[in-house]
C-alpha positions in Angstrom: 0.0 0.0 0.0 1.3 3.4 -1.0 1.7 6.1 1.7 0.3 8.8 -0.6 -2.9 9.2 -2.5 -4.4 12.1 -4.6 -7.9 13.3 -3.7 -9.7 16.3 -5.2 -6.5 18.2 -6.0 -4.8 17.4 -2.7 -2.2 14.7 -1.8 -2.9 12.9 1.4 0.4 11.6 2.8 0.3 9.1 5.7 3.3 9.1 8.0 2.6 6.6 10.8 5.2 6.0 13.4 5.8 2.6 15.1 5.6 2.8 18.9 7.7 0.6 21.2 4.5 -1.1 22.2 4.2 -2.3 18.6 1.3 -0.2 17.6 1.2 2.6 15.0 0.3 6.2 15.3 -2.3 7.8 13.0 -0.7 10.8 11.5 0.2 12.4 8.2 -0.3 15.5 6.1 -2.7 17.0 3.6 -0.6 18.7 0.8 -1.6 21.1 -1.9 0.9 22.3 -4.4 0.7 26.1 -4.8 2.3 28.2 -7.5 5.4 28.8 -5.5 5.3 26.2 -2.6 3.5 23.3 -1.2 1.1 24.0 1.7 0.7 21.3 4.3 -1.9 20.7 7.0 -1.2 18.1 9.7 -3.5 15.1 10.0 -3.6 13.6 13.5 -6.2 11.0 14.7 -6.4 10.0 18.3 -5.4 6.5 19.1 -3.2 3.8 17.5 -3.7 0.7 15.4 -1.9 -2.7 15.3 -0.8 -2.5 11.7 1.0 0.0 9.5 -1.5 -0.6 6.6 -4.4 0.0 9.0 -2.8 3.3 10.1 -2.4 4.4 6.4 -6.1 3.6 5.7 -7.3 5.6 8.7 -5.2 8.6 7.8 -6.4 8.5 4.2 -10.0 8.4 5.4 -9.4 11.4 7.8 -7.7 13.3 5.0 -10.7 12.8 2.7 -13.1 14.0 5.4 -11.0 17.1 5.8 -11.2 17.9 2.1 -14.9 17.0 1.8 -15.9 19.1 4.8 -14.5 22.2 3.2 -16.1 21.4 -0.1 -19.5 20.7 1.5 -19.6 23.9 3.5 -18.8 26.1 0.4 -15.4 27.3 1.8 -12.5 27.9 -0.5 -10.0 25.1 -0.7 -7.2 27.5 0.2 -8.8 28.3 3.5 -8.3 24.7 4.6 -4.5 25.2 4.5 
């Protein structure tokens, strides 16, 4: 499973970290490439999961929710970042 996916003009990048307990954190970034630089918004979900693949799936789902919530309330995509 790739650690990145494109979604509605954004790149969702999962960056889970393995804990000493063996679980994985649920974190990553939402990235939009601007004209001069990339803008990043941190994704952090409370909790951990047992597998790296599970962590990536959860971060992707949260990133999609973040993008969709802005699209659904009529806000500019740029205001997300």
